[in-house]
C-alpha positions in Angstrom: 0.5 -30.0 -29.5 1.3 -26.6 -30.4 0.8 -25.6 -26.6 3.0 -28.4 -25.5 5.4 -27.5 -27.7 5.1 -23.8 -26.8 5.3 -25.2 -22.8 8.0 -26.8 -23.4 10.2 -24.1 -25.6 9.6 -21.7 -22.8 10.6 -24.6 -19.8 14.1 -24.6 -21.9 14.6 -21.2 -22.3 16.6 -19.3 -19.7 15.0 -16.5 -17.8 16.2 -13.7 -19.9 18.4 -13.4 -22.5 19.7 -9.9 -23.4 19.4 -8.4 -26.9 23.2 -8.2 -26.6 24.3 -12.1 -26.2 21.8 -12.9 -29.2 23.1 -10.2 -31.5 26.9 -10.8 -31.2 25.7 -14.5 -31.5 24.3 -13.8 -34.8 27.0 -11.5 -36.1 29.3 -14.4 -35.4 27.5 -16.3 -37.6 27.5 -13.8 -40.4 31.1 -13.8 -40.2 31.2 -17.5 -40.6 29.0 -17.3 -43.9 31.3 -14.8 -45.2 34.1 -17.0 -44.6 32.4 -19.7 -46.6 31.4 -17.3 -49.2 35.3 -16.5 -49.8 36.4 -20.0 -49.7 34.0 -20.9 -52.6 33.9 -17.8 -54.7 37.1 -15.8 -54.3 40.0 -16.6 -56.6 42.8 -15.9 -54.5 41.9 -19.0 -52.3 42.1 -21.2 -54.8 46.1 -21.5 -54.2 45.4 -22.9 -50.9 41.5 -24.3 -51.0 40.7 -27.1 -53.3 36.8 -26.8 -54.4 35.9 -30.6 -55.2 31.9 -29.9 -55.8 31.8 -26.1 -56.5 27.9 -25.9 -57.2 27.5 -27.6 -53.8 29.5 -25.2 -52.1 28.6 -22.2 -53.8 25.1 -22.8 -53.4 25.0 -23.6 -49.4 27.2 -20.7 -49.1 25.0 -18.4 -50.6 22.0 -19.7 -48.8 23.7 -19.7 -45.4 24.9 -16.2 -45.9 20.9 -15.5 -46.6 20.3 -17.2 -43.3 22.6 -15.4 -41.3 21.7 -12.2 -42.8 18.1 -12.7 -41.8 18.6 -13.9 -38.0 20.7 -10.9 -37.4 18.3 -8.5 -38.8 15.3 -10.5 -36.8 17.0 -10.8 -33.4 14.4 -9.2 -31.5 11.6 -11.7 -33.0 13.5 -14.4 -32.9 13.7 -13.6 -29.0 9.9 -14.4 -28.5 10.3 -18.1 -29.7 14.1 -18.6 -28.5 14.7 -22.0 -27.8 13.2 -23.3 -31.0 14.8 -20.3 -32.8 18.3 -21.3 -31.6 18.0 -24.8 -32.2 16.9 -24.5 -35.6 19.9 -21.8 -36.5 22.4 -24.3 -34.7 21.0 -26.7 -37.5 21.5 -24.5 -40.2 25.1 -23.8 -38.7 25.9 -27.9 -38.6 24.6 -28.6 -41.9 26.2 -25.5 -43.8 29.6 -26.4 -42.4 29.1 -30.3 -42.9 28.3 -29.2 -46.9 31.3 -26.8 -47.0 33.7 -29.5 -45.8 32.3 -31.6 -48.5 32.7 -29.4 -51.2 36.5 -28.2 -50.6 39.3 -29.7 -49.2 42.4 -28.3 -47.8 40.6 -26.2 -45.0 39.7 -28.1 -41.8 39.2 -24.9 -39.4 35.8 -25.2 -40.4 35.0 -27.8 -37.7 36.6 -25.2 -35.2 34.6 -22.4 -36.3 31.7 -24.9 -35.3 33.0 -25.5 -31.8 31.9 -22.0 -30.7 28.7 -22.2 -32.4 28.1 -25.2 -30.1 29.6 -23.6 -27.1 27.6 -20.5 -27.4 24.2 -22.2 -28.0 24.7 -24.5 -24.8 25.4 -21.2 -22.9 22.1 -19.5 -24.3 20.3 -23.1 -23.8 22.2 -25.4 -21.0 19.2 -28.2 -21.1 19.7 -28.6 -24.7 23.7 -28.5 -24.4 24.4 -32.4 -25.3 21.9 -32.6 -27.8 23.9 -29.9 -30.0 26.9 -31.8 -29.1 25.6 -34.8 -30.7 24.4 -32.9 -33.8 27.8 -31.6 -34.3 29.5 -34.9 -33.8 26.9 -36.0 -36.7 27.8 -33.1 -39.0 31.6 -33.7 -38.9 30.7 -37.7 -39.6 28.9 -36.3 -42.9 31.7 -35.6 -45.3 33.7 -39.0 -44.0 30.6 -40.7 -44.8 30.3 -38.7 -47.8 34.0 -39.9 -48.9 33.6 -43.3 -48.4 30.7 -43.3 -50.0 32.7 -41.7 -53.3 35.5 -44.2 -52.4 37.4 -41.4 -51.8 40.2 -40.5 -49.2 38.9 -38.9 -46.1 40.2 -35.0 -45.6 41.0 -36.4 -42.2 41.5 -39.5 -40.2 38.6 -40.8 -38.0 40.7 -40.2 -35.2 40.5 -36.2 -35.6 36.9 -37.0 -36.0 36.4 -38.7 -32.6 38.5 -35.7 -31.1 36.6 -33.4 -32.5 33.7 -34.8 -31.1 34.9 -34.9 -27.8 35.9 -31.5 -28.1 32.1 -30.7 -29.0 30.8 -33.2 -25.6 33.3 -31.3 -23.4 32.7 -27.6 -24.1 28.8 -28.5 -24.3 29.3 -29.7 -20.9 31.2 -27.3 -19.3 29.4 -24.4 -20.8 26.2 -26.2 -20.1 27.1 -25.9 -16.3 28.1 -22.5 -16.7 24.9 -21.0 -18.2 22.7 -23.2 -15.7 24.7 -21.3 -12.9 24.4 -17.9 -14.8 21.1 -18.7 -15.4 20.4 -19.3 -11.3 22.3 -16.6 -10.5 20.0 -14.4 -12.4 16.9 -15.3 -11.6 17.9 -15.2 -7.5 19.2 -11.6 -8.8 15.9 -10.9 -10.1 13.5 -12.3 -7.0 15.9 -10.4 -5.1 15.7 -7.2 -6.9 11.8 -7.6 -6.5 12.0 -8.0 -3.1 13.5 -5.0 -2.8 11.6 -2.8 -4.8 8.7 -4.1 -2.8 10.6 -3.1 0.3 11.3 -0.4 -0.9 7.5 0.7 -1.8 6.2 -0.5 1.3 9.1 1.6 3.5 8.1 4.4 1.1 4.4 4.0 2.0 5.1 3.9 5.6 7.0 7.2 5.6 4.4 8.6 3.5 1.9 7.8 5.9 3.7 8.6 9.2 2.0 11.2 11.6 5.9 12.1 12.3 7.1 14.5 9.3 10.1 13.2 8.2 12.8 15.2 5.9 16.1 14.6 4.0 18.0 17.8 3.3 21.7 17.8 1.9 24.4 20.2 2.9 23.3 22.8 1.1 19.8 22.7 3.1 17.9 21.6 0.0 15.0 19.4 0.9 15.7 16.0 -0.9 12.8 14.1 0.3 9.3 15.1 2.3 6.7 12.9 3.4 2.9 14.0 3.6 3.2 15.0 7.5 6.2 17.1 7.0 4.5 18.9 4.2 1.8 19.9 6.1 3.4 20.9 9.6 5.7 23.4 7.5 2.9 25.1 5.6 2.2 23.1 2.3 5.0 24.8 0.3 4.8 24.6 -3.8 6.7 21.8 -5.1 9.4 23.8 -6.5 10.3 25.5 -3.6 13.2 23.0 -2.2 15.3 25.7 0.1 14.7 24.8 3.5 15.9 28.2 5.1 12.5 29.9 2.6 10.3 27.3 3.4 10.8 27.0 7.0 13.6 29.5 8.5 13.4 28.5 12.0 14.1 24.8 11.3 16.8 26.1 9.2 18.3 28.0 11.9 17.7 24.8 14.4 19.7 22.7 11.8 22.7 25.3 11.4 23.1 25.5 15.3 22.6 21.8 15.8 25.1 20.9 12.6 27.9 23.9 13.8 28.0 23.8 17.6 26.0 20.1 18.3 22.8 22.6 20.2 19.6 20.8 20.6 16.6 23.2 21.0 13.8 21.2 22.7 10.8 24.2 22.9 8.4 23.7 20.5 7.4 25.8 17.8 5.1 26.6 14.8 6.4 26.2 11.0 3.7 27.7 9.8 0.8 29.9 10.1 -2.1 27.9 12.3 -0.1 24.7 12.3 0.4 22.6 15.4 3.6 23.6 17.3 6.7 21.0 16.5 9.8 19.9 18.3 12.3 19.3 15.5 15.2 16.6 16.0 18.2 15.9 14.1 20.0 13.0 12.9 22.9 11.9 10.1 21.4 9.8 7.3 24.6 7.3 8.0 27.4 8.3 11.0 29.7 9.0 8.4 28.0 11.2 6.2 27.7 14.6 7.5 26.0 16.2 4.3 22.7 14.4 4.8 20.6 14.7 7.7 17.4 13.3 8.7 14.9 16.2 10.2 11.9 14.1 12.4 8.9 16.8 13.2 7.0 15.2 16.1 3.6 17.2 16.6 2.9 18.2 20.1 -0.6 18.1 19.7 -0.4 14.1 18.8 1.5 13.8 21.8 -1.1 15.3 24.0 -3.5 13.0 22.4 -2.0 10.1 23.3 -1.2 11.5 26.9 -5.2 12.8 27.4 -5.5 8.8 25.6 -3.4 6.9 28.0 -4.8 9.4 31.6 -8.4 8.6 30.5 -8.1 4.9 29.5 -6.6 5.1 33.2 -9.2 7.1 34.7 -11.8 5.0 33.2 -10.5 1.6 34.9 -10.3 3.9 38.4 -13.5 5.1 37.8 -15.3 2.0 37.1 -14.0 0.3 40.1 -14.9 3.3 41.8 -18.3 2.6 40.6 -18.5 -0.6 41.4 -18.1 0.1 44.7 -20.4 2.8 45.2 -23.1 1.0 43.4 -24.1 -1.2 46.9 -23.8 1.5 49.6 -25.9 3.4 47.3 -28.8 1.2 46.5 -28.5 0.8 50.5 -29.1 4.4 51.4 -31.6 4.5 48.6 -33.6 1.8 50.1 -33.5 3.2 53.3 -35.1 6.5 52.3 -37.7 5.0 51.0 -38.6 3.3 53.7 -38.2 6.0 55.6 -40.7 7.8 53.4 -43.4 5.5 54.2 -43.1 6.2 58.1 -46.6 7.8 59.1 -44.8 10.1 61.9 -42.6 11.6 59.4 -42.6 15.3 59.7 -43.1 17.8 56.8 -39.4 19.2 57.3 -38.1 15.4 57.2 -40.1 14.3 54.4 -37.8 17.2 52.5 -34.7 15.6 53.6 -35.8 12.2 52.1 -36.6 14.0 49.3 -33.3 15.7 48.7 -31.8 12.1 49.5 -34.0 10.2 46.9 -32.9 13.2 44.1 -29.2 13.0 45.3 -29.3 9.3 45.2 -30.9 9.2 41.4 -28.4 12.0 40.1 -25.3 9.6 41.8 -27.0 6.6 40.4 -26.9 8.3 36.8 -23.5 9.2 37.4 -22.4 5.8 38.0 -24.5 4.2 35.1 -22.5 6.6 33.0 -19.2 5.7 34.3 -20.0 1.8 34.1 -21.3 2.2 30.5 -18.1 4.6 29.3 -16.2 1.4 30.6 -17.5 -1.8 29.0 -19.1 -0.2 26.0 -19.6 -2.6 23.3 -18.1 -3.5 19.6 -19.9 -1.3 17.2 -22.1 -3.7 14.6 -23.1 -1.5 11.9 -25.9 -2.3 9.3 -27.7 -0.4 6.7 -30.7 1.4 7.6 -33.1 4.0 6.0 -32.7 7.1 8.3 -35.9 8.4 6.7 -37.7 5.7 8.4 -35.8 5.5 11.4 -36.1 8.7 12.7 -39.7 8.7 11.8 -39.8 5.3 14.2 -37.5 7.3 16.6 -39.7 10.3 17.2 -42.7 8.5 17.8 -41.0 6.0 20.6 -39.5 9.5 22.4 -43.4 10.8 22.6 -44.5 7.5 23.6 -41.8 7.1 26.3 -41.6 10.9 27.4 -44.1 13.4 28.0 -43.3 16.2 26.3 -46.0 18.6 27.9 -45.9 22.0 25.7 -42.5 21.3 24.2 -42.4 20.2 20.2 -40.7 17.3 18.9 -40.7 16.5 15.1 -39.2 14.2 12.1 -37.7 16.2 8.9 -37.4 13.4 6.2 -36.6 13.8 2.4 -38.3 12.5 -0.4 -35.5 10.0 -1.6 -34.3 7.1 0.1 -31.1 7.7 2.1 -29.0 4.6 3.4 -26.4 4.6 6.0 -24.2 2.1 7.9 -24.5 2.4 11.7 -24.8 0.6 14.9 -28.9 1.1 15.2 -28.3 0.5 19.1 -25.6 3.3 19.2 -27.4 5.5 17.1 -30.8 5.1 19.7 -28.5 6.3 22.3 -26.6 8.9 20.8 -29.8 10.3 19.3 -31.8 9.6 22.7 -28.9 12.0 24.4 -29.1 14.7 21.7 -32.8 15.2 22.3 -33.0 15.5 25.5 -30.5 17.7 25.8 -31.8 19.8 23.2 -35.6 19.7 24.9 -33.8 20.4 28.4 -31.4 23.4 27.2 -32.2 24.4 23.9 -35.5 27.0 24.8 -36.0 30.6 25.3 -36.8 31.4 28.6 -40.9 31.2 29.1 -41.2 29.4 25.9 -41.6 25.9 24.9 -38.3 24.0 23.4 -38.5 23.3 19.8 -36.7 20.5 18.7 -36.1 18.9 15.2 -34.6 15.4 14.2 -33.9 15.9 10.8 -32.2 12.9 7.7 -30.8 14.1 4.4 -27.7 14.3 2.4 -24.8 16.5 3.1 -25.0 16.7 -1.5 -26.5 14.9 -3.6 -23.7 12.0 -3.6 -23.7 12.2 0.2 -22.3 11.8 3.0 -25.7 11.2 5.3 -26.5 13.2 7.9 -28.4 13.7 10.7 -29.1 16.8 12.9 -30.4 17.6 16.2 -31.7 21.3 15.9 -33.1 23.9 18.7 -34.4 27.2 18.5 -32.8 27.8 21.9 -30.1 30.2 23.0 -27.3 28.1 21.4 -24.0 27.1 22.9 -20.9 30.1 23.2 -18.2 29.7 21.6 -15.5 29.2 24.6 -18.3 26.9 25.9 -18.6 24.9 22.4 -15.0 24.4 22.3 -15.1 21.8 25.3 -18.2 20.3 25.3 -17.4 17.1 24.0 -14.2 16.7 26.3 -15.1 14.2 29.4 -16.2 15.3 32.5 -16.8 19.0 31.2 -20.1 20.4 32.4 -21.8 23.6 32.9 -24.8 22.5 34.5 -24.9 22.1 38.5 -26.5 18.4 38.2 -24.5 17.4 35.2 -21.6 14.7 35.0 -20.1 15.6 31.3 -20.2 12.3 30.2 -23.3 12.5 27.7 -21.7 14.3 24.8 -18.2 12.6 25.2 -20.0 9.0 25.3 -22.1 10.3 22.4 -19.3 10.9 20.3 -17.1 7.7 21.0 -20.4 5.6 20.1 -20.4 7.4 16.9 -16.6 7.2 16.3 -17.3 3.3 16.4 -19.3 3.2 13.5 -16.9 5.5 11.6 -19.4 8.4 12.2 -18.4 11.8 13.3 -20.6 14.0 15.9 -19.8 17.8 16.0 -21.5 21.2 17.0 -22.8 23.5 14.7 -24.1 27.1 15.2 -26.9 28.0 14.0 -27.8 31.8 12.4 -30.3 33.1 13.7 -30.1 31.5 17.3 -30.2 27.9 18.1 -27.9 24.9 18.3 -27.3 21.8 15.8 -25.5 18.7 16.8 -24.7 16.8 13.7 -24.2 13.4 12.7 -22.3 12.7 9.4 -22.9 8.9 8.4 -21.2 6.8 6.4 -23.3 5.9 2.9 -24.6 2.3 2.7 -23.2 1.7 -0.9 -19.5 3.1 0.3 -18.9 1.0 3.3 -19.8 -2.0 1.5 -17.8 -1.2 -1.3 -14.7 -1.0 0.7 -15.2 -4.0 2.6 -15.8 -5.8 -0.5 -12.4 -4.4 -1.9 -11.1 -5.4 1.3 
């Protein structure tokens, strides 16, 4: 019952009644109570007001004054149960007015004062407007019925009472319509305000996460807003440093020329040490606002990377189509060379030529397979694996599939369990390629290769790593900077796609592949993986 009553109360209550509206309503009620007290207690009112029932009038006026003071003081508490509190307060208003009208004669303006109570209550609670009008009408009939019961002449005629009741209904209906319209407008404004706030937050988040740097400066070159990319591109200035001329003098100089001469410099410039070059662009915040200027910083490295990606994509499609066309004639050449090698009349010199043909056919076929693998790379299907068990199985499989001769290949594990999320097939291809490179190039002259496949954690809390280490001569710094570029190779028979494919396969599983120099000689290729628990937690959160 209480829950249903509370639900109905909340349904009747408007969406948001301000404290000021309710406070002034209660203040007006207190004014009415003071007038009642003056009418029944003041000796100056005897000349034009006749108190016929002084005890009743004084009791009602005093009690109503106490109730009015309480409602005024408890304005904030009343807002919690607004509909019920307003209804009870209006009943008290009507009852007090009716009993005061019974106890006095000669002052009939009390019914007009009550008209304000009915109107305000109808405005605040539109759905109960006609109920309030009916209660006020019943309150007017109480003095009339009291006079008839005492066989006395009523203070006002029945026509005046009916007219006042009609006024109550008219005011209640009018203010009910105004109240409903006002509440609908307030609800619409509130929804629009929430939508605008959400839109502003989305825009702010988008701007903060943009790769393009964005700054907003005023006429005095003070930075008003700045996103993360721009903050990084100008050298991570302190938060309190907002003067553009101090944090980025070159940018301030170009802005000055753009503002005063309309000159735009399209040359790239680095705004801070060890930061990429950018191309600044300027635009006014609004067409008629010359003071506020938006500055966009386009990172040239991102533009170059996008151009490179487009080039590689086009080159990949072209290479794949060429590779498909090469496979059939290449297979025919190789098959013919094999048949020629079986001829009994083949001389030693011709046999050597056939061997050269077969070797180069094998190399060309490897190039074709790498290109086709690059063009039809399958989607990653990561799963949780134990890296310790995985590298032990990998090393054993590699030993069985390849004759190591005098070379050494070992697995290094930890005593604790190491789990990672990765596509096992992609990881197999990547590590197999890296181990082959280490066994081929990671050896000192006239010495066997010593290669280790290590599984460990970067720190106590991760992330998990797989490292392929060798004790060879290492990779020169200039070469190491380009080893992951497609088609870059230092070997005469290399394709330059092996490490590039390995890196892209790692990235498809949200892993990274990097080259790490080894102190004292050697090379290390490190694969940084995603921890299984972290990956599953992020999926659950998503």
